[in-house]
C-alpha positions as protocol buffer text, in pm:
chain_id: "A"
residue {
  index: 1
  type: UNK
  ca { x: -1056 y: -1657 z: 4984 }
}
residue {
  index: 2
  type: UNK
  ca { x: -1114 y: -1274 z: 4886 }
}
residue {
  index: 3
  type: UNK
  ca { x: -718 y: -1273 z: 4928 }
}
residue {
  index: 4
  type: UNK
  ca { x: -652 y: -1514 z: 4670 }
}
residue {
  index: 5
  type: UNK
  ca { x: -947 y: -1325 z: 4499 }
}
residue {
  index: 6
  type: UNK
  ca { x: -760 y: -1069 z: 4441 }
}
residue {
  index: 7
  type: UNK
  ca { x: -452 y: -1217 z: 4358 }
}
residue {
  index: 8
  type: UNK
  ca { x: -584 y: -1384 z: 4127 }
}
residue {
  index: 9
  type: UNK
  ca { x: -726 y: -1053 z: 3957 }
}
residue {
  index: 10
  type: UNK
  ca { x: -351 y: -954 z: 3924 }
}
residue {
  index: 11
  type: UNK
  ca { x: -171 y: -1229 z: 3781 }
}
residue {
  index: 12
  type: UNK
  ca { x: -508 y: -1230 z: 3492 }
}
residue {
  index: 13
  type: UNK
  ca { x: -409 y: -901 z: 3488 }
}
residue {
  index: 14
  type: UNK
  ca { x: -33 y: -893 z: 3416 }
}
residue {
  index: 15
  type: UNK
  ca { x: -62 y: -1201 z: 3219 }
}
residue {
  index: 16
  type: UNK
  ca { x: -248 y: -944 z: 2984 }
}
residue {
  index: 17
  type: UNK
  ca { x: -81 y: -639 z: 2977 }
}
residue {
  index: 18
  type: UNK
  ca { x: 273 y: -934 z: 2859 }
}
residue {
  index: 19
  type: UNK
  ca { x: 58 y: -1022 z: 2574 }
}
residue {
  index: 20
  type: UNK
  ca { x: -13 y: -705 z: 2429 }
}
residue {
  index: 21
  type: UNK
  ca { x: 341 y: -538 z: 2554 }
}
residue {
  index: 22
  type: UNK
  ca { x: 485 y: -887 z: 2306 }
}
residue {
  index: 23
  type: UNK
  ca { x: 168 y: -820 z: 2079 }
}
residue {
  index: 24
  type: UNK
  ca { x: 284 y: -503 z: 1883 }
}
residue {
  index: 25
  type: UNK
  ca { x: 658 y: -295 z: 1893 }
}
residue {
  index: 26
  type: UNK
  ca { x: 474 y: -19 z: 1793 }
}
residue {
  index: 27
  type: UNK
  ca { x: 130 y: 130 z: 1883 }
}
residue {
  index: 28
  type: UNK
  ca { x: -213 y: 17 z: 1651 }
}
residue {
  index: 29
  type: UNK
  ca { x: -265 y: 374 z: 1566 }
}
residue {
  index: 30
  type: UNK
  ca { x: -107 y: 675 z: 1398 }
}
residue {
  index: 31
  type: UNK
  ca { x: -123 y: 1039 z: 1520 }
}
residue {
  index: 32
  type: UNK
  ca { x: -204 y: 1266 z: 1244 }
}
residue {
  index: 33
  type: UNK
  ca { x: -67 y: 1631 z: 1208 }
}
residue {
  index: 34
  type: UNK
  ca { x: -230 y: 1896 z: 1324 }
}
residue {
  index: 35
  type: UNK
  ca { x: 9 y: 2138 z: 1137 }
}
residue {
  index: 36
  type: UNK
  ca { x: -161 y: 2271 z: 769 }
}
residue {
  index: 37
  type: UNK
  ca { x: 164 y: 2131 z: 569 }
}
residue {
  index: 38
  type: UNK
  ca { x: 223 y: 1772 z: 794 }
}
residue {
  index: 39
  type: UNK
  ca { x: -136 y: 1789 z: 686 }
}
residue {
  index: 40
  type: UNK
  ca { x: -59 y: 1807 z: 293 }
}
residue {
  index: 41
  type: UNK
  ca { x: 204 y: 1528 z: 364 }
}
residue {
  index: 42
  type: UNK
  ca { x: -45 y: 1330 z: 540 }
}
residue {
  index: 43
  type: UNK
  ca { x: -262 y: 1338 z: 198 }
}
residue {
  index: 44
  type: UNK
  ca { x: 11 y: 1301 z: -9 }
}
residue {
  index: 45
  type: UNK
  ca { x: 107 y: 994 z: 107 }
}
residue {
  index: 46
  type: UNK
  ca { x: -259 y: 826 z: 193 }
}
residue {
  index: 47
  type: UNK
  ca { x: -264 y: 918 z: -256 }
}
residue {
  index: 48
  type: UNK
  ca { x: 20 y: 762 z: -264 }
}
residue {
  index: 49
  type: UNK
  ca { x: 142 y: 537 z: 18 }
}
residue {
  index: 50
  type: UNK
  ca { x: 455 y: 392 z: -290 }
}
residue {
  index: 51
  type: UNK
  ca { x: 551 y: 701 z: -263 }
}
residue {
  index: 52
  type: UNK
  ca { x: 945 y: 755 z: -231 }
}
residue {
  index: 53
  type: UNK
  ca { x: 973 y: 1151 z: -218 }
}
residue {
  index: 54
  type: UNK
  ca { x: 1273 y: 1302 z: 24 }
}
residue {
  index: 55
  type: UNK
  ca { x: 1196 y: 1431 z: 286 }
}
residue {
  index: 56
  type: UNK
  ca { x: 1350 y: 1760 z: 103 }
}
residue {
  index: 57
  type: UNK
  ca { x: 1139 y: 1693 z: -215 }
}
residue {
  index: 58
  type: UNK
  ca { x: 833 y: 1594 z: 24 }
}
residue {
  index: 59
  type: UNK
  ca { x: 830 y: 1939 z: 191 }
}
residue {
  index: 60
  type: UNK
  ca { x: 842 y: 2168 z: -93 }
}
residue {
  index: 61
  type: UNK
  ca { x: 561 y: 1878 z: -232 }
}
residue {
  index: 62
  type: UNK
  ca { x: 373 y: 2125 z: 43 }
}
residue {
  index: 63
  type: UNK
  ca { x: 502 y: 2457 z: 61 }
}
residue {
  index: 64
  type: UNK
  ca { x: 743 y: 2474 z: 307 }
}
residue {
  index: 65
  type: UNK
  ca { x: 1102 y: 2318 z: 332 }
}
residue {
  index: 66
  type: UNK
  ca { x: 1283 y: 2033 z: 484 }
}
residue {
  index: 67
  type: UNK
  ca { x: 1388 y: 2184 z: 831 }
}
residue {
  index: 68
  type: UNK
  ca { x: 1032 y: 2276 z: 883 }
}
residue {
  index: 69
  type: UNK
  ca { x: 883 y: 2035 z: 855 }
}
residue {
  index: 70
  type: UNK
  ca { x: 1108 y: 1806 z: 995 }
}
residue {
  index: 71
  type: UNK
  ca { x: 1067 y: 2053 z: 1351 }
}
residue {
  index: 72
  type: UNK
  ca { x: 702 y: 1958 z: 1314 }
}
residue {
  index: 73
  type: UNK
  ca { x: 709 y: 1635 z: 1281 }
}
residue {
  index: 74
  type: UNK
  ca { x: 918 y: 1620 z: 1601 }
}
residue {
  index: 75
  type: UNK
  ca { x: 746 y: 1867 z: 1770 }
}
residue {
  index: 76
  type: UNK
  ca { x: 374 y: 1748 z: 1706 }
}
residue {
  index: 77
  type: UNK
  ca { x: 422 y: 1381 z: 1673 }
}
residue {
  index: 78
  type: UNK
  ca { x: 725 y: 1341 z: 1839 }
}
residue {
  index: 79
  type: UNK
  ca { x: 921 y: 1073 z: 1606 }
}
residue {
  index: 80
  type: UNK
  ca { x: 1117 y: 1124 z: 1269 }
}
residue {
  index: 81
  type: UNK
  ca { x: 912 y: 1259 z: 920 }
}
residue {
  index: 82
  type: UNK
  ca { x: 1075 y: 806 z: 826 }
}
residue {
  index: 83
  type: UNK
  ca { x: 967 y: 634 z: 1087 }
}
residue {
  index: 84
  type: UNK
  ca { x: 589 y: 837 z: 1043 }
}
residue {
  index: 85
  type: UNK
  ca { x: 611 y: 744 z: 693 }
}
residue {
  index: 86
  type: UNK
  ca { x: 651 y: 392 z: 774 }
}
residue {
  index: 87
  type: UNK
  ca { x: 353 y: 371 z: 1085 }
}
residue {
  index: 88
  type: UNK
  ca { x: 129 y: 593 z: 737 }
}
residue {
  index: 89
  type: UNK
  ca { x: 257 y: 306 z: 518 }
}
residue {
  index: 90
  type: UNK
  ca { x: 190 y: 69 z: 757 }
}
residue {
  index: 91
  type: UNK
  ca { x: -148 y: 123 z: 879 }
}
residue {
  index: 92
  type: UNK
  ca { x: -247 y: 125 z: 468 }
}
residue {
  index: 93
  type: UNK
  ca { x: -94 y: -213 z: 473 }
}
residue {
  index: 94
  type: UNK
  ca { x: -339 y: -354 z: 749 }
}
residue {
  index: 95
  type: UNK
  ca { x: -595 y: -190 z: 547 }
}
residue {
  index: 96
  type: UNK
  ca { x: -507 y: -430 z: 243 }
}
residue {
  index: 97
  type: UNK
  ca { x: -473 y: -747 z: 403 }
}
residue {
  index: 98
  type: UNK
  ca { x: -757 y: -709 z: 583 }
}
residue {
  index: 99
  type: UNK
  ca { x: -919 y: -610 z: 245 }
}
residue {
  index: 100
  type: UNK
  ca { x: -781 y: -972 z: 106 }
}
residue {
  index: 101
  type: UNK
  ca { x: -477 y: -817 z: -84 }
}
residue {
  index: 102
  type: UNK
  ca { x: -193 y: -1074 z: -104 }
}
residue {
  index: 103
  type: UNK
  ca { x: 171 y: -970 z: 76 }
}
residue {
  index: 104
  type: UNK
  ca { x: 269 y: -899 z: -294 }
}
residue {
  index: 105
  type: UNK
  ca { x: 51 y: -587 z: -420 }
}
residue {
  index: 106
  type: UNK
  ca { x: 30 y: -491 z: -86 }
}
residue {
  index: 107
  type: UNK
  ca { x: 384 y: -473 z: -76 }
}
residue {
  index: 108
  type: UNK
  ca { x: 456 y: -315 z: -454 }
}
residue {
  index: 109
  type: UNK
  ca { x: 171 y: -42 z: -384 }
}
residue {
  index: 110
  type: UNK
  ca { x: 298 y: 104 z: 3 }
}
residue {
  index: 111
  type: UNK
  ca { x: 644 y: 161 z: -168 }
}
residue {
  index: 112
  type: UNK
  ca { x: 863 y: -160 z: -94 }
}
residue {
  index: 113
  type: UNK
  ca { x: 1041 y: -333 z: -400 }
}
residue {
  index: 114
  type: UNK
  ca { x: 1002 y: -649 z: -312 }
}
residue {
  index: 115
  type: UNK
  ca { x: 727 y: -931 z: -38 }
}
residue {
  index: 116
  type: UNK
  ca { x: 1084 y: -1031 z: 175 }
}
residue {
  index: 117
  type: UNK
  ca { x: 1136 y: -613 z: 293 }
}
residue {
  index: 118
  type: UNK
  ca { x: 786 y: -589 z: 327 }
}
residue {
  index: 119
  type: UNK
  ca { x: 747 y: -896 z: 550 }
}
residue {
  index: 120
  type: UNK
  ca { x: 1032 y: -747 z: 770 }
}
residue {
  index: 121
  type: UNK
  ca { x: 954 y: -437 z: 798 }
}
residue {
  index: 122
  type: UNK
  ca { x: 646 y: -541 z: 911 }
}
residue {
  index: 123
  type: UNK
  ca { x: 784 y: -781 z: 1205 }
}
residue {
  index: 124
  type: UNK
  ca { x: 1022 y: -464 z: 1285 }
}
residue {
  index: 125
  type: UNK
  ca { x: 700 y: -291 z: 1349 }
}
residue {
  index: 126
  type: UNK
  ca { x: 384 y: -507 z: 1483 }
}
residue {
  index: 127
  type: UNK
  ca { x: 661 y: -853 z: 1616 }
}
residue {
  index: 128
  type: UNK
  ca { x: 470 y: -1109 z: 1379 }
}
residue {
  index: 129
  type: UNK
  ca { x: 487 y: -1140 z: 979 }
}
residue {
  index: 130
  type: UNK
  ca { x: 184 y: -1008 z: 809 }
}
residue {
  index: 131
  type: UNK
  ca { x: 61 y: -1443 z: 830 }
}
residue {
  index: 132
  type: UNK
  ca { x: 55 y: -1472 z: 1166 }
}
residue {
  index: 133
  type: UNK
  ca { x: -78 y: -1160 z: 1215 }
}
residue {
  index: 134
  type: UNK
  ca { x: -409 y: -1250 z: 1094 }
}
residue {
  index: 135
  type: UNK
  ca { x: -449 y: -1603 z: 1178 }
}
């Protein structure tokens, strides 16, 4: 009886792990940089998530070079600036969608030119459309 209970618990744990892995392709967390220049970039993107400035332009706004900013993001977050910016935008999108904003409004507010391009990016990150995610 004890053996059967352990096997059942192991099976249940494996099912839960499979469900969690299929839920999101990316972790639902946003790493916030420690470097003061990168924090300026974070603040800028938080205030203006639709900002389409290049890494060079954003680095200049933060008072540093593109190459230094690339190194900071690689060292602190272990991902590229572009990937990190997408994570920032997606976390803002989640908040706005949860507050009841429309998909089109959210898409435009975070820098996508169309709702369909936003839905595609959302699906790439979370494995489902915004509508499916919030159901």
